[in-house]
N, C-alpha and C positions, 0 to 999 in steps of 0.2 A: 381580395377580390377573386383571385384564381382559386384559392382554397374554398371559397363559398361555391364557386361553379363546380368544383370537383365533388363537393358534398351533395349538391343538387343532382349531378349526374349519377352518383352512386345511389341516391335515394330513388330517383326515377327508374334506374335499372332494376333495383330491388322490387319496386312496385310492379313493373312490367313483367318480371319473371314470375312473381307471385300470381298475378292475374292470368298470365299465360298458362301456368300449371293448373289454375282453377278452371279455366275454360276447357282444357284437355280433360280434366277430371269430370266436368259436367258432360262432355261428349261421351266419355266412357260409360257414365251412369245412364245416359239416354238410349243406349243400345237397345233395340234396333231402330229407334226413332231417327228422323233426319238430324244430322249432327255435323254436316260439312262445314257450315259457317263457324261453329265452335272450334273445330280442328284447325281450320285455316287461321282464324283469329288467334288461337293459342300459340301456334308456331310463329306467326308474325311478331307477336309480342316477345317471345323468347329470343328471336333473332335480333329484334330491336334492342333488347336488354344487353345482349352480347356486344352490339355495336357501341352502345353508350359506355360500356365498361372499358372498352379498348383505350380511348384517350386518357381515362382516369387512372387505370392500373397498368397499362401497357398490354401488348398483345399476348404474352405468355400468361401473366397473372390474370388478365381479363377473362380469358377462356376458362381458366381454372376456377375463378370466383363465380363466373356465370354457371358453370356446371354444379358447383357447390350450392348456389342459390336454388337451382332447379331441384336438386336432390333434397334440400332442406324443406322447400315448400311442398314437394310431393309427400315427404314423410309426415309433415303436419296434417295435410289433408287426409292421409290414410289413417292416422291416429284419431283424428276428429270423427271420421265417418265410421270407424270400426266399433263393434260392440264387444267390449272386453269382459263383461260380466253377464251372467244369466239374469233375466228380468226377475224382480222380487216375487216370490211365491210360485215360481214355475220351475219345473225340473227340465233339464236338457233331455231332448228326445234323441234316441240313437238314430243314426242315418241307416236306412235300409236300402239295399240294392233292389231296383225294380227288375221285372222279368226281362225287359228288353235291354236293360243296362243304359248307361249314359251314352248319348250320341257323340261319337268322336268329332273333334274339331277337324274341319276340312280346310285344306289350303288350296293353292292354285294348281298343284301337280296331281290332276285327276286322270289324265291320259298321257301317253308318252310324248306327243307333240307339245302339250302344255307343260310337261316336266322339263323338256328341252328349252322351251321359251322362258320358264322361270329360272333355270340355271343361267341362261344367257343374261337375263336381267339382273340376277343377283351377283354375277361375277363381272363380266367385261363392261356392261352398261352402267352398273353402279360404280365401278371403279372409274370410268370415264367421267361420271358426274362429280365424284368426290375430288378427282384431280383438277377438273375445271374450277370447282369451288375453291380449292386451295390456291390455284394460280390467281384467281380473282381477288382472293384475300391479300395475296402478296402485292398485287398491283394497286389496289384501292385503299388498303388500310393506312391510316396515318401512323407516324412513328418511325423509329429507326429500322434499318434493314433486318436486324436481328429480331426485333419484335414481330415484324411481318412474317419472317420465316417460321418463328415459333408458333404464331397464331395459325398459320397454314398447316404446320405439322400436327397441331392439336385438332383443328377444325376439319380437315379432310378425312381423317379416320372416323370422326363422329358422323359425318355425312355418309361415309361408306357403310358404317354399321347400321344406321337408320334405314338407308336404302335397301340393304340386304334383308333386314327384318321385314320391311314393308313388302318386298317382292315375295317373300316366303309366306306371308300371312294373308295378303289380299287376293281374293279369288278373281278379281277383275284385272286381268293382265293388261288390257288396253289402258285402263286408268293408270296403272303402274308405269307402263311404257311412256304414256304421255307426260306424266309427272317428271320422270327422269330425263327424258329428252328435253323438256322445257327447261329444267334446271341447268342442264349442260349448255343449251343454247343461250340462256340468259347470261351465264357465267362467261361463255366464250365471247359474247357480244360485249360484255363489260371489259374483258381483256383487250379486245380490238379497239374499243372506244376509250381506252385509258388516256388520262391527261399526259401531255408531253412537257 
C-alpha cells in the first residue's frame, strides 16, 4: 500500500513538473501578449511537484529529482519546438544586419536611482527572501532533521538565483519589490505559525 502511494506521488510530481514547464514555455512564446496567469500557474505546479517529491524521495533527493525533471521537461519542449533542418526545397538565407542594428535588451537599471534600487533588490532583499524560504522549509518539511536541512540548503540558493535573475531582467521594480517582499512575509508568517 505504501509503495503504491509512493508511485502515485512520483507520477503526480512528474506530471506537475511537466505541465508547469509547459505553461512557462507557453508564457515565453506568448511574449508580449498577457501571460501572467501562465507564469503563476507554471511556478505553482513546479513548487507543488517539489513538495510531493519530498516525502517520497526525502528532502535532499527530492530537490535533486525535481530539478532534474524540470531540466528534462524543458529540454524536451526545446527539442520539439526547434527547427533542426531547412524546409524541403528552400535554401537558408543569410542574416543581414539592418542599418539601425538590433535593439539592445533593456533591464531595470536605466538611471542611477533605478540601478541602486535594482542592486538592493538583487542582493539584500533577494537574500532575505531566500533565507526566509530556507527557514520555512526547515520548519514545515516532513522527514528527519537532516532531510530538512539539506532541502533548505538546496532550496534557498535556487530561490536566491531566481530572485536575482528576476530583479536584473524585469523593468518594473515595483512588481519585483512586491513579489520579493510578499515571499519573505509569507515565509516569515509560516515560521511564526509553525506547529509546536
